[in-house]
N, C-alpha and C positions, 0 to 999 in steps of 0.2 A: 376139408378144406376150411369148413368152420370153425372145426377146432383150433386150425393153425391161426387163422385170424385172431382169436381168442388169445393163444398163447401169446403171439407177439404185442395184442395191446396189453397185456399183463404184464409184462417185460419193460414195457415203454413206461407205464404209470410206478413199477418201480424203479428207474432207470432216474426219474423226474425226483422222485422223493428223496431218493438218496445225494441227490446235487444238492437239492435243497437242504439235507442236514446238513451237508459239509459246507456249503456255504456261512447257514446259519452258526455252526460250531466256528468256523473262522471268522466268523464276525467278533461272536464272544470272547475270542480270544486275541482281540486286535492288538489289546496293550502288549504283547508277550512279542510280537513283531518289530525288533530293533535290527533292521537293515537288511540288506542281501545276504549277511554270512548266515543270519540266524533265519530267515526265509525259507521257504521252500525253494529247491533247487530249479524250479519249474520257471521259466520267462514266459510272462504273457502277453500277447500279442494285442490285446486290446488295448486300444490308445485311452480310452476313456478310463479305465483303470487304472494307467500309468498316471495320468495326470492328478486323478484323485490323490495317489500316492505321494506323488510330489506334492501336492498343496498341505497334506499332511504332517508332511517329512519336515518343510519349510516352517509350519506351526510350530513344532515339535522343538525346531533349532529357534524361532522365536522366544520360546518359552525358557529355554535352558542356557540361552548365550548370554546376557546380560547376567545371572547369576554365578556362572560358572567365570566370569572374567573377572568379578572381584572376589570371588571366594579362592578361585583353583590358583597358585602360582604358574603351575605349569601349562594352563589353558590359557591365562594370560600373558605369557612368552608366546605363544603362539599367535594371539593375537597383534602384539606389537612388532612381531617378525617381518620384515619386507627384503626386497634383493638388495637395499641399501646399506642393511645393518646385518646382513647375514650372507654368508655364500649362498650359489643357486642351489647347491643341494641342502645343506640343511634347512633352508626357506621350504624347499620342495616337501620337505621331510614333516618339518612342522607344519604345513597345512593339512597334509594326511592325517597328522596325530589329532588335529582341530577338526577334521571333516568326519572321522571316526570316531572321537569322544561323540560330536553331536547326532550322528547315527548310529551309536551306541554298537559300535562293532567289536564285539569280545576282546582283541587285542588293544584297542584303543581305552577301554574302558577299564583293563588293568593295567595299562600307563597310567589314567587317571588315578585308579586306587595307588598305585604303589609311590606315587609323588606325595610329598607332605602338604598337609593343610594346617592350621591352627587348631592344637589340641586344648582341653580345657585348664584351666590351672594359670595361666599366663601371669596373674598378679604374683603368686609366689615362687615365680621363679621358671615356671614350663616354658622354656628357650628352645627345646627341642622337637622341630615338626621335621622329621625325619622318614616317614613316609613307611617303607617298606623295601630293605636293599633283596630280599628274598622273591617278594613280588615281582621286580623289575627284573631279576633272574626267568621268572617263570613266563615272563613278555617276547625273550628271546626264545624259548625250548619249552617243550610239553611240561610240565609237571607230572612227575613219575609217582602217580596215584593209582591204581586200577578199584574202580566201582563198578559192581554188580549192575547189569542191565534191568536183573529181576524187580527192583524195585522201583517205586515212581517216586522222582524227584521235582521239585520246581524249577531247580537250576538249569542255566545253558550250559550242556556238556562242552560247547567250544571254548569256555572261559579254560579248560584244560588244556585241550589240545591245540588251540590258534597261537599261531608266532605272530611278532610282528613282520609286515613284508621287507622290511631294513634292519640294520643293527640296531640297538638300544644299549645304552648304560647307566650305571646309576652313581651319579654325582651329587655333593654338597654343595651349597653355596652359603657363607656367611655374611650376616649382616648384622651391623651394630645400632641397636634401636636406642631412644631418647625419651621411651614412655615415661609418663609420671604416674602410668597406674600398675609399676612393678614394683617391688619392695627392693631398695638398691641398699645392698649390705656393703659395697666398698670393700669386698673381698676378689683380689683380681678381677678380669673381666666376665661377672656372670651377665651382660648386658649382651650377648650374641647370640641372633638367631641362626637356629641350624635348621634350614629349610634343603630336606632331601628330594632331587629329581630324576626321574626315568625319561632321560633325554636320547634324540638320537645321536650315534655316535658320529654323526658326518657334524657338527656343530661341534666347535670350539669351544673351548675354557673363555677364551676373551671375549666370544660372540655372545656366548650364554652370559659372561657378565655385564655386557653393553644391554643385552634384552631387559635383566634386571634393574638398571639403572632407569632404562626407559619406562619400566613399567610401573616401579614403584616411585617415578618423578610424575608417570602422567595422571595420577589421581584415581585410579581404579584399585586400588589395594584396599580393600574395605576396611583390614585388621587395622591399617593407617589410621583409616578416619574416626575409628571406632577409639582406641586405645592411644591415640596422639604418638604412633611409635616414631614417625620421622627417620626410616631406615636409611642408613649408608651401607653400601656395599663393600666389603673388605676384600674378600679373596674366593677362590674357590677351588675344590680339590677333585680330582676322578679318582682316589682312591688307589691308585699303582702305585707301586715302589719304582722312586726314581731309580736311572740308569747310574746314577752315582755313589747309590747306596755301597757297590761291593768295590768306589777306588776310596773312599775315605780311608785317611791313615788309621784309624783307630780300627778300622774293620783289620786290615793287615797287620795290626800289631796285638789284637786279640789274638786271632788265628793264629799267630805265631807262638804267642804264648801259650796258646794250648798245645800245640804240637808240641812243642820243645818240653811242656809239663808230661803229657802222653809217654815221650820219649823217655823222660827221665824214670817214672814211674815204671815203664816197662823195663827199664836196665836194672831197675831197682827189684821187680821181678827176678831176672835172669840172675842177679846178684844171690837172691838168694838162695835160686834153685840150686847155684852153684857152691855155696856154702854147705850144701847139705848131699852134696855130692850125687846129686841126678844126672842121667844122661839125656841128651834130648830125645824128646820123643822121636822113636823110627818110623811115626808113621806121618812126620813134617815130609811136605814137599820139599826137592832139593834147594830149592831159594830159600825159602824160611830156614833149613837146615844152616846152611853157609853162615845167614844174619846172625842165627843164634850163635856161631863159632867166631864170627868176626865180634860179637858184642861180649862173648866170653873172654877175648882175648885181652878187648879194651880193657875190660873192668878189674885188671890181673894188678892195674897201676894201684896202689894203696890209696893215694891222696884221691884220686876220683871215687874210688869205693866210697869212702869215708862221704863224700857230697853227695853221690847216688843214695847211700843208704838212708837219707834224710826222706828221701821221695817215697820209702816202704810205705804201701799202702795197709798191710796187715799190721805193720807196725802202730802206724798212726792212729789209723782207726782201735787200735788196741791202748792207745793213750787217751784218745778222746772217749771212749766207752769204758775206762775202768772206773769203778767206783769201790769203795774202801772205806775201813771206817777212819773217824777223823782223829788225827795224830794229836799229841799235845802242842802247844806253842800254832796253832792254824786257828784260824777264825772262820769256822764253818759256815757262820749267818750269811757269810759273804757271798756264796754262793746260791742262798735260796733269793737275797735279796735282789742280786744283779738277774736272776734269770727269768722271776716274777716282773718287774720292773720291764726287761727287755721285751716279754711278751706283752706288759699293761701299753706300753707305747705302739707296739705293732696294730693292737686294738685301735687306738687313736688314728692310728694312719689310714685306716681302713674306713673311716668316719672321715678323715680328712681328705682322704683322695676321692671317695663315695661323693664329694661336695661336686667335683667338677663334673659329675656324671650325673647328678640327682637332679630329676624337674620337679622337686617341693624343696628347694634351697631353704627357705621361710622354715618352714615344719622342721627339719632336720636341726638347724640353728635353734630352733624353740625346745627342742628336746635336749640339747645340748645345756642348757640354763635351767632344766630340771632336777630337785635334788639328787632323783636316782640317778642321774646320768652325771653328776659331776666326777665321777672316779674316772669318765672319759674324756668331757673334757679340759679337765685340770691334767691329764696324762704327760704333759710337757714337765711340769715341774718335779716329774721323776728323773731327767737328765739328773738333777743336783743328786740324786740320791748317788750316781756314776761318779760324778764330779768329787762328791765327799769319799767316797772309796776310794778314788785314784789317789787324791792328796794323803788320808790317812795311811795308804799302802806305802806312798813313795818315801814318805818322814820315815814310817814305821821300819821299814826295811833298811834305809840306809842308816839310819840309828843304831840297826840291832848289828849290820855289818861293821864290826869294830876294824877289821884288817882292813876293809876300805875308808875308815874315819883317818887310821895312822897314817895310810897312805898320804890321803889327803892333807892330813897336819904336816909331814914331812917334806911334802912334794914343793918345788918353786912355783912358781907362775906358770911358768911353762908346762911343766908337767902336769899341772894341774889343769892346763889348758887340753893336754893330750887325751889326759881320764876323762876328762869331760864331751869330748869329740869322739871318744871310744862308746861311751856311753850312750850317746845320742844316737851314734851308728846303729848299735843295737837295737835300739828302740826303733829306728825308722825299716830297721830289716825284720821286725818282727810285725812291725805293723804294715809295711807300706805294702808290700806285695798285693795282698789281698782287697785292700782299698783302691789301689790305683787297677785293677782288674774289673773292682765294681764301677770304679768310673769310666773307664774304655765301655762296659758293657751299656751302662747309663747313655751315654753317647749315640751307641747304635742302636740301641731300644728306642730312646726317643726320635732319632733320624729314622726309624721305621715306623712308627706310629704316627709321626709328623705326615707320615706319605700315605697311609693307611686306614689311620682311624678317623670313624666318622665326626667325631669332638674337635671341636676348636683347642689347641693345648698352647695354653697362655705360658708354661714355662717351657722354652723350647731347651731344654737342657744341653741337645748336639750341636746347637749354634752357641749358647754359652761357654759350655767345655771347648769347641774349636779354639775359642777367642783366649778364655781366660785360664786353660789346663794348667798353666806355670804357677797359679794360685794352688791348685789342689795337691801339685807337686810339692811345694814348700811351706804347705800346710798354714796356709797366711790367708786361705776365701776368706774367712771371719770378718776380715780388717775392711771388709769392702761392701758395697750397697748388699743387702740381702736380696733382690731382685736381679740381681748377677753373678749368682752364686751356682756352679756346676754341681749336680746334685745337692742340693743346698741342706738336707738333712744333713750332713757330713759338717756343717760346723759346728758340734760337740767336738767332732774328732781333732779340728783345728786349735779349739780351745783347750782340750785336753794335752796337744802337746807343747802348745806353749806355756800351759803352768807346769807341764815338767821340764821345760826347760827353766822357767825362772824359779821353781821349787830347788833344784837342782844349785844353781848358783847361790839360793839363801843357804842350801845346805851346806856346801861347800866353805862359804863365811863362816856359818857356824862353827864347824870343824875347828877355823882357827881364831874367831871373833865372836863368840856367842853372845854378849850383849848387842853386839850390832847387827847379827842376824836377828835377834828376838824385835829391836826395834824398827827395823825394816817389815818383819810381819805385822807387826800391831800398826807400824803407819800405812801399810799396804789394806788391812781391813779397815780402819777407818776412811782412807781413800775411796775402797770400791761402793761402801756405805753413803759416803759426802757424794759421790758421783750419781750414785743411781737416785738420791736425793733429787740431786740437779736434775737431772735428764727428765725424770719423772715428771717435775714441775714445769722445768721448759715444756716439753710436750704434752702435758696435759695428759699422762697419762691415765688410762680407764681400762677396767677387766672386759669391756665388750671387746668382741671378734675384731671388728672393724678397727678401732683402737690398738690391738695386740699387733694385728697385722702393720698397721702403717707405721707402726714403732720397733718394728723386727731390726732394724738395723742399729736404733742408738741402745734397745734395751735386752730383746730377744736373744741376740746373736755378739751381741758386744762381748769382749773379752772383761772388759773392767770393770760389767754389772755382773758375768756370771763368774768369776773368779769366787767369791763370797763361800760358797761352800767347800770350795777347794781348801781355803785358807781355814776353813772351820775344821776340816778334818785334819791338816796338818797341825795343828796346833792340840788338836784331840789326842792324836799319835804322840805327839812330843809328850802330853803329860801322862802317858800310859809307859812312855818306855824310860823315860826318866824317872816314872816314880813319883809325880807333884799331887798334890790334891786329893792325897789317898785319904779314903774315911772306912773306917768299919761300918758295916750296915746289916742289919738281921735279915734273917729269910726272908719277913713277912714285909721287910724295906725294899729289899732288891725284888719281891714279886710284885709291890707296889708301882716300883720306878718303872718296872717292866711294862705294866698295864699302861700306866701314864705314857710313856713313851709312843705305845702304840694309838692310844689316844690322842695324841697331837698330833701324832702321826697323819691321823683321818680328818682330824679336825684342818689343818693346812689344806688335804685334799677337797674339801667342803669348803673351804674359805671365801669362793669366789661366787656362791650361791647367788649373792648380791652384786650384781655387777654395776649397778648407776652411783657408785659412792662418792663422796666430794675427793678431787685430785690430790690432795695432801693425807687423805685417811688412805686413799687406793696406794699410794705411793707408798706408805708405813705400813701398809698389811702387807704388800708385795717384799719389802727390805727384811723387815722385822721376822715377818712369816718364814721366808726364805733361812733366813738366819736359825731360826727355831727349829723348821723342818729338818734342817743340816747338824741340829744338837740331837734330835731324836735318831737321828740315824746313827750318829757315833756313838748315843750310849747303845743302842744294839749293837755296835761292833765291838764296842769295850767291853760290853759284858760277855758277850760270846768270846771273845779273848780271855778274861778270866775264868771260862766256865760255868757260867752263869747262865738262869735261862727260864723260863716258862711253856707251859705246854704249846703255843703258838711259835715260839722261837726255835724249839726243837723239830717243828714244821721247817721253817725254811732252813735248818740245819742238817734235813735228809740226805741220804746220799746219793738218792734220782739228779738232785740239784748241780752234782759235782759233772755230770754228763752237760746237762742243760748250760752251765756257765761256761764252760769250753768254747762251748758254741754261741755263745751271746756276742760274741764281736761280731761274726758271721751273720746273724740272725737282725743285728741292728742296723748293719752296711744293705742287706738284702729287702728286708722286707718292704720299706718304701718303692723300691724298684718294682718287684714282685706284685704290688698291688696297684700301681699306678699300669702298670702294662697289662694287667690283667682288665681292669677298667676301661681301657682306651680300646680293648679289641672287642667290647662286646657291639652289637649294631643296635641297642635300643636302649634311650636313657633307664635311671634306676627310680625305685622309689624308695625313699627313706622310711625304715618300719622296723621298731626296735628287734622284734623277733627275727626277722631277717639277717639284721646286722650282728645279732647272735651267731646263727647259723653260719655266714658268710665269713666272719672272725675264725670259725672254729678250720674252717677249710684253708684260708689262708694262712693260718699258724700252722697246720699240717704241712701244706708246701713249701713253705718259709724253711722250716724243720729241716724238711728231705733236703733242700738245697743249699742248709747252710753245713750241713753233711758234708755234698760234694767239695762246694767250695774251700770249706775248713781242710780237707784232706789234699785238696791240691795247689792251695796259695795263702795258708796259714801255717800248719803245724810243722809242713817240710823248712819253713824260712826259719821258724821258732828252732827247730833241730837245728839247722844251720848255725843258727847263732849261738845254739850252746857248744855246737863243736867248735867253733872258733873260740870262744871263751877256754873252753878245755885245753887247746893247743897254747893258748898265751900263758895259761898255769902252769902248763906242762914245761915252758920256754924259758919261763921265769925258776922255775925250779931247778931245771938243769943247770 
């Protein structure tokens, strides 16, 4: 009996010791107790302990609440919400978020963490307070990560598993600030704050906008006090595709074009099979076999066969990929110049469209002004290479076509008008389909990213294309304000079409009245130089980026300014074809002239390294530098046509550039669309870093190259074939 009493006494002592140890351990870990959801599931009935816990929570609330109101936008919105400015369900959910954050419930802490707050770097352009879209999704459902319980962790496991008690979604609200403490570059709308918020789905966008107005107007926004932001609410996105996207006329037209093109390609394949004499595959289903036979009978009509054959993918791929030895009379260096310049401009577009998503804009532009990066920042000058080559080829081919020259000389006014119309029609047929398809794709792409991208899209091409599509159809979009352009990089294509028309008019006049045509050409050359000087002085033009953008309509996209290299190229072609100004040069002199042309080319590229010159010096450098730049290109072209060259010109004449040159038109049209689309679909702002820019440029180059092949096969080469087919038929009819 005594032993039993001793055993009971020992057990009592051990129990008391264990309870004391547990209580001590609990007190030692008191700072980890973040509310009921992380505490023990056991509920104490001790009223004293409940009172102590309530007092501790009220102390915690009092400590954190003032800081959260001023530093966290999402918490500030929960404080300004009341039943008079939001719906009852929205108010109730926002109050739950507020209480959850203050009591440190895991799901509410994830809401706080997923919503944006001000990061560092505001002075140099950090306006992207996006938070985390993925973290907001993690509030809705458990994160799919498996962690072993065999290892000790300090984390609360419930941050992975606990979901919000109601539906939440991620939205972005945009505010324009007027802070004097941020570098204002004046290139589009860089002063727009992007604030990502993880909000209850019960709160409508208009309600959140009103709450944000109340919050920033209440004086509790700490960043407004410190940086004098004076924010103004612009609009809000729920990042969901609008229902009207699939009802857009452009969507229907693009889909119809794809279906028609696909059907023509399928018919061309069937025609190829029929010409080989192959029978339909016996393994085909009956419906497919009947379709095959119906297509075969339809394609027995010869005119339709000729049209359908233009869409033969195998033949067209053979045309694109063909590489052969250069023939006499060809100018092979043009292939290299066009190909290199197309990818060079692509690199510039990588930097240009990064500007709208980068959070250190000032640093990005400072890179562009350094000597090493001048080849990127002055890449728009390379458009003059295309204009020079276009002017040269237009005049060179016209003057070499003796049959057409005789026709123009013998035709009357009506006959030459018809001939001019035919030339214009075939030009439009070759360039138009791919161009219009890209314009349609631009409209759809920007309508899509306007809805789902986290970024403020300043250039809403979907709205501009809806209003001004007819300008692009007529190739006159460059005659209007550059801020109103649909697919604004297509300004050069409009210029080229306008120069093509003017050049043909002058050449038609040259065929009948050579002196008059020469006078018109020289007058045009002097007029564009005078006009450029006048506009440059009047607008106080400078090489700074803000000045270049502000004068885009008057200088950058103006055909009256950009026609200079086209005229220079045309004059060079006339000199070559008419054998004017011919000089005998030694091999050494020729080699030195080649190297001099390359040196001049590079000097023109790097001439903008100092951007704060006087207005007169700047416009003189702009006008005369572009003229000199075009002359260097003309020397390269004339030298290649004459069979001369040096080691670097031989590289530009390599056979691989034949393939890339055939894709240069598609590369030029597609690369801004692809780059802008990819950047806009990222969920976090980018950082300007030279090394990563190089890597990203290589990736974009590969993507654009592949897409250019697809678009060329579908919308460029077939219509070029069709143009050639029509010209052959016209020639046969005239012969007969």
